[in-house]
N, CA, C and O of each residue as an XYZ file, in Angstrom:
280
protein
N     -31.907      7.774    -28.035
C     -31.853      7.335    -26.765
C     -32.382      5.947    -26.613
O     -33.565      5.756    -26.896
N     -31.377      4.609    -26.051
C     -31.918      3.417    -26.062
C     -32.502      2.993    -24.699
O     -31.739      3.108    -23.739
N     -33.693      2.538    -24.483
C     -34.084      2.353    -23.290
C     -34.674      0.724    -23.048
O     -35.589      0.103    -23.589
N     -33.578      0.322    -21.852
C     -33.829     -0.974    -21.372
C     -34.543     -1.454    -20.222
O     -34.210     -0.805    -19.230
N     -35.280     -2.218    -20.006
C     -35.892     -2.746    -18.608
C     -35.462     -4.235    -18.406
O     -35.579     -5.137    -19.236
N     -34.991     -4.313    -17.267
C     -34.480     -5.204    -16.726
C     -35.844     -6.354    -16.284
O     -37.021     -5.993    -16.272
N     -35.529     -7.315    -16.050
C     -36.752     -8.332    -15.599
C     -37.400     -7.808    -14.505
O     -38.618     -7.633    -14.549
N     -36.817     -7.562    -13.628
C     -37.430     -6.709    -12.206
C     -38.211     -5.141    -12.662
O     -39.017     -4.649    -11.872
N     -38.012     -4.705    -13.478
C     -38.950     -3.675    -14.122
C     -39.976     -4.099    -14.980
O     -41.051     -3.508    -14.873
N     -39.879     -4.962    -15.775
C     -41.198     -6.120    -16.665
C     -41.895     -6.451    -15.513
O     -42.913     -5.760    -15.472
N     -41.797     -7.309    -14.411
C     -41.959     -7.323    -13.354
C     -43.327     -6.553    -12.832
O     -44.547     -6.712    -12.810
N     -42.294     -5.599    -12.422
C     -42.804     -4.621    -11.611
C     -44.082     -3.840    -12.580
O     -45.169     -3.604    -12.053
N     -43.827     -3.502    -13.950
C     -45.173     -3.165    -14.657
C     -46.201     -3.840    -14.778
O     -47.303     -3.321    -14.953
N     -45.984     -5.256    -14.695
C     -47.467     -6.265    -14.669
C     -47.830     -6.294    -13.437
O     -49.039     -6.344    -13.213
N     -47.072     -6.275    -12.536
C     -47.824     -6.131    -11.227
C     -48.445     -4.899    -10.595
O     -49.358     -4.901     -9.770
N     -47.879     -3.950    -11.051
C     -48.583     -2.572    -10.798
C     -49.439     -2.424    -11.874
O     -50.441     -1.763    -11.599
N     -49.362     -2.853    -13.080
C     -50.834     -2.306    -14.015
C     -50.602     -1.210    -14.493
O     -51.489     -0.359    -14.561
N     -49.231     -0.973    -14.971
C     -48.698      0.240    -15.712
C     -48.290     -0.181    -16.961
O     -47.580     -1.181    -17.067
N     -48.599      0.367    -17.784
C     -48.176      0.252    -19.491
C     -47.046      0.749    -19.740
O     -46.587      1.776    -19.241
N     -46.431     -0.100    -20.691
C     -45.185     -0.004    -21.112
C     -44.991      1.450    -21.647
O     -43.953      2.068    -21.408
N     -45.984      1.963    -22.354
C     -45.493      2.983    -23.086
C     -45.773      4.111    -22.194
O     -45.279      5.224    -22.377
N     -46.636      3.800    -21.142
C     -46.780      4.972    -19.909
C     -45.385      5.212    -19.402
O     -44.815      6.298    -19.300
N     -44.745      3.523    -18.979
C     -42.743      3.715    -18.739
C     -41.915      4.681    -19.612
O     -41.169      5.491    -19.060
N     -42.033      4.618    -21.119
C     -41.205      5.135    -21.768
C     -41.352      6.614    -21.815
O     -40.472      7.450    -22.018
N     -42.911      6.827    -21.540
C     -43.197      8.205    -21.953
C     -42.738      9.032    -20.727
O     -42.338     10.191    -20.835
N     -42.848      8.135    -19.156
C     -41.902      8.973    -18.405
C     -40.667      9.289    -18.293
O     -40.171     10.165    -17.583
N     -40.078      8.438    -19.128
C     -38.291      8.544    -19.210
C     -38.035      9.547    -19.973
O     -37.181     10.426    -19.855
N     -39.258      9.276    -21.209
C     -38.671     10.786    -22.242
C     -39.144     11.804    -21.459
O     -38.169     12.469    -21.108
N     -39.931     12.155    -21.112
C     -40.744     13.467    -20.953
C     -41.246     13.762    -19.270
O     -42.263     14.334    -18.877
N     -40.442     13.318    -18.698
C     -40.821     13.388    -17.080
C     -40.925     14.831    -16.961
O     -40.430     15.716    -17.660
N     -41.817     14.903    -15.729
C     -42.270     16.321    -14.981
C     -41.084     16.430    -14.003
O     -40.931     17.595    -13.636
N     -40.082     15.451    -13.401
C     -39.227     15.684    -12.753
C     -38.488     14.682    -12.771
O     -38.912     13.533    -12.892
N     -37.046     15.063    -12.627
C     -35.979     14.036    -12.522
C     -35.145     14.428    -11.251
O     -34.704     15.555    -11.029
N     -34.988     13.254    -10.403
C     -34.223     13.361     -9.279
C     -32.974     12.417     -9.132
O     -33.019     11.190     -9.039
N     -31.896     13.177     -9.127
C     -30.829     12.265     -9.168
C     -29.849     11.874     -7.658
O     -29.036     12.701     -7.246
N     -30.022     10.764     -7.065
C     -29.578     10.291     -5.947
C     -29.201      8.956     -5.565
O     -29.934      8.107     -6.072
N     -28.283      8.503     -4.828
C     -27.694      6.923     -4.930
C     -27.056      6.754     -6.388
O     -26.837      5.641     -6.865
N     -26.852      7.631     -6.875
C     -26.109      7.060     -8.465
C     -26.979      6.920     -9.170
O     -26.736      6.624    -10.340
N     -28.204      7.068     -8.763
C     -29.105      6.429     -9.913
C     -30.489      7.793    -10.452
O     -30.515      8.685     -9.604
N     -31.260      7.974    -11.323
C     -32.120      8.827    -11.974
C     -33.523      8.448    -11.614
O     -33.926      7.337    -11.958
N     -34.196      9.149    -11.045
C     -35.598      8.962    -10.414
C     -36.202      9.872    -11.094
O     -36.091     11.056    -10.777
N     -37.128      9.371    -12.404
C     -37.807     10.015    -13.686
C     -39.436      9.794    -12.836
O     -39.966      8.712    -12.582
N     -39.901     10.990    -12.564
C     -41.546     11.216    -12.346
C     -42.348     11.593    -13.085
O     -41.990     12.722    -13.422
N     -43.400     11.295    -13.648
C     -44.617     11.691    -14.770
C     -45.783     11.422    -14.130
O     -45.903     10.331    -13.574
N     -46.700     12.248    -14.106
C     -48.129     12.134    -13.933
C     -48.904     11.867    -15.081
O     -48.957     12.696    -15.990
N     -49.617     10.605    -15.141
C     -50.211     10.138    -16.272
C     -51.857     10.300    -15.510
O     -52.173     10.728    -14.400
N     -52.594      9.815    -16.520
C     -54.177     10.071    -16.396
C     -54.393      9.434    -15.153
O     -55.154     10.157    -14.510
N     -53.971      8.037    -14.258
C     -53.949      7.280    -13.794
C     -53.550      7.828    -12.506
O     -53.953      7.218    -11.516
N     -52.739      9.001    -12.309
C     -51.657      9.045    -11.115
C     -50.526      9.065    -11.349
O     -50.210      9.243    -12.525
N     -49.480      8.895    -10.346
C     -48.152      9.552    -10.726
C     -47.065      8.420    -10.590
O     -47.117      7.644     -9.636
N     -46.283      8.347    -11.351
C     -45.282      6.961    -11.369
C     -43.920      7.611    -11.285
O     -43.652      8.743    -11.688
N     -43.021      6.683    -10.662
C     -41.760      7.047    -10.873
C     -40.933      5.819    -11.401
O     -41.409      4.689    -11.291
N     -39.987      5.978    -11.840
C     -39.179      4.982    -12.910
C     -37.627      5.031    -12.128
O     -37.175      6.128    -12.454
N     -36.606      4.331    -11.240
C     -35.912      4.476    -10.861
C     -34.919      3.831    -12.157
O     -35.136      2.657    -12.457
N     -33.984      4.486    -12.819
C     -33.065      3.730    -13.449
C     -31.770      4.668    -13.573
O     -31.575      5.834    -13.231
N     -30.775      3.486    -14.338
C     -29.557      4.196    -14.377
C     -29.093      4.674    -16.227
O     -29.399      4.191    -17.318
N     -28.289      5.762    -15.821
C     -28.459      6.183    -17.149
C     -26.793      6.623    -17.603
O     -25.866      7.018    -16.896
N     -26.859      6.417    -18.804
C     -25.339      6.827    -19.112
C     -25.750      7.549    -20.557
O     -26.946      7.620    -20.838
N     -24.881      8.014    -21.352
C     -24.585      9.261    -22.467
C     -25.717      8.713    -23.466
O     -26.444      9.555    -23.993
N     -25.909      7.361    -23.756
C     -26.848      6.615    -24.916
C     -27.954      5.605    -24.248
O     -28.918      5.160    -24.871
N     -27.709      5.368    -23.116
C     -28.516      4.335    -22.625
C     -28.971      4.915    -21.551
O     -28.393      5.809    -20.932
N     -30.503      4.207    -21.168
C     -30.977      4.159    -19.770
C     -31.622      3.031    -19.532
O     -32.577      2.726    -20.246
N     -31.204      2.212    -18.476
C     -31.400      1.071    -17.908
C     -32.665      1.127    -16.798
O     -32.419      1.620    -15.697
N     -33.872      0.676    -17.052
C     -35.086      0.644    -15.824
C     -34.862     -0.082    -14.927
O     -35.002     -1.296    -15.073
N     -34.496      0.405    -13.878
C     -34.706     -0.814    -12.576
C     -35.947     -1.386    -12.223
O     -36.195     -2.590    -12.149
N     -36.731     -0.412    -12.005
C     -37.910     -0.696    -11.451
C     -38.557      0.658    -11.715
O     -37.946      1.595    -12.231
N     -40.194      0.716    -11.219
C     -41.519      1.269    -11.778
C     -42.222      1.314    -10.714
O     -42.592      0.179    -10.413
N     -42.692      2.344     -9.780
C     -44.187      2.133     -9.300
C     -45.007      3.330     -8.935
O     -44.520      4.257     -9.582
N     -45.864      3.707     -8.324
C     -46.859      4.300     -8.188
C     -46.567      4.913     -6.910
O     -46.403      4.239     -5.893
N     -46.477      6.597     -6.948
C     -46.073      7.232     -5.704
C     -47.045      8.297     -5.560
O     -46.995      9.052     -4.589
């Protein structure tokens, strides 16, 4: 599965001090996935808190739109 990040997602990672490997881990191994508004919301608890990644998903690709702390 190919994971790509939008420019906004890259900006969000930097602004919120979330590491890219933490984001990839959340998308590959989420604790919970919520599907709404045509998007997938991947949630994962990491050692520093809980993050959520908003993504567009197809059979072979996941495009991360944004990521934030929840």
